[in-house]
N, C-alpha and C positions, 0 to 999 in steps of 0.2 A: 504492498501500500506506499502509494506517497505520501509523504510529508507533507502536512495542510500549513501555510499559513495566510496568518493577516499582517497586512502592513499601513504601519503607520510612520505619514511622513509630515513633521512639522517644519516650522517657520514663525518667527518670532510675532512676526509686525503684520496690519492691512497691505504694508506697500511691499510686503515680500514676499508676499500670499498674491500678490495681483502679477509680478514678475513675471513667477514660477521657475525663475532659475533655479532658486536652489532648493524645487522644492522637483523638479525634472530632474538635476543633480544626484539629491536622493532615491528619486526612482528608479533609473538606472542601474543603480549602483545593487539594489534591491534585488531588482528581479533580473539582472545576471548574477546573483548568488543564486534566489531561486532555482534560476536556468541550471546551474552549475550542480548542484545536488537534485535537480528532475524532480521539484519540486512542485506544487499547488498555490498556488495563490488565491482565494477563498475570496477577501476582499481587500480596497484599499482605500482609507481612510487618511482627510488631509487633514491638520488642525492649525491655525493657523492662533498662537495662542502661547506665551510666557513659559519657558521651561520651570522659569521658578513657580508659576502655579501647582497648587495641589489639584483643584473645583476643575477637572476638563474634563467638559462633557464626551468628545469626541474617545477621545482616552476608554472615557468607560462604557462607551458603546465596542470598541474593540475590544476591549479584554473581553464584554458578555460574550464575543461572536467567536473570542477564543478557546472562551467556556462550553459555548454549543457545539462548534465542530473540534475539540479538543485539538488545537491548532497552535503553534506558533507565535508569540506578537513577536512582526518584526524590523526590526527601524534600520536606519543608514549608519548612526552612530549612537550611545549609552544617552550622551549629552541632547539627543533630540527625543529620547521619552521624559527626563528630568534636570534638572540642575540640584533637586533635592537628596540629598544623600539622604536624610531615613524617608522620604515617599520610596524613592527607590530601593532603596534595603525592603521594605513594607511590603512594596510589589513582589523582590524578588523571594517574601517567607509567604506569599498567597497562596504557591503553587504556581502561580501564571509563568510558562514557558517563554522566557524571550531572548531575543538574540540580537546581536548587530551583526550587520552585514558587512564592515569592515573587523572586527575582531568577533570571531564567527567561534573561536574553541577558549573564549572568558569562561572559567568557570567561578564559582561562589567569592574565591577572592578575590577575582578580576576587577570581578564587577561591583562590590566594596569599595578597592582603591579607584576605580573611574568616577565613582562615584561619590567618595570624595572629591576628588581635582575636582570631577564638573563644576561642585559645590563653588569649590574655590575659585573657579573661572567667572562664576555668576558675579560673586562678589565682587573681585575685580573687574569685571566689565560694568558691575555700577558704578564703584570710586570712581574709574575713569571718564565716566558720562556725568556723573556731578560735578567732576574737578573740570573737564570741557565746557561743563555747563556756567558755571563759577568763572572762569576764563573769558567767556564770551560777553558775558555780564560785565565786567572789570572794566572791558573794551568800550561796553556802552552799546552793544544789542543786545534790544529788547527781545529778549524771550516770551516765547508763547506761539497758536496759531488764532485761527478764529476758532473763536468759542462761542457762535451765534449770533451777534450781536455785526451786522452789518453795519451798520452807523445811521446818521438821519440825511435826508439828501445834500441839505445843506455842505455840510461832513467827505461824504465821498462824492460831490461835484470839488471841492475843490481841494480833495488828495489830486482829483486828476487833472486839475488846471496847472496842478504844479509838477506831474510828473509827466 
């Protein structure tokens, strides 16, 4: 019997999801692995969510389908699953089989170490982002984006004339 897989592709932002580039690279890597082991892809799930979040409905649906089909959850890499070590280790303890196509030989020890590394990287990304925003603000860059207020007609007209 062929090994069955449920794939999960994840990007962190809507912009990444719209471009599709990160998703396409993940899909290609996962598909090549499944083909290489003569496995069967039951379904693919695509998620646009931070890897630091633990409340992820798409991931929950993928896990549920893994249980129904007795399938393995496959991702391109473990950081696509989560950047929260506690969450990843909890999933490992739940009995769900999962593997990363870029590291299919990983065992429980390796997954535990990689979970901690992914969590550290999430913290480093957060620190770098905060530092970059603080530096931009210090240079006088107005931070923030569109918040749903278009302005009064006179204000918008004044902006258009000055541009």
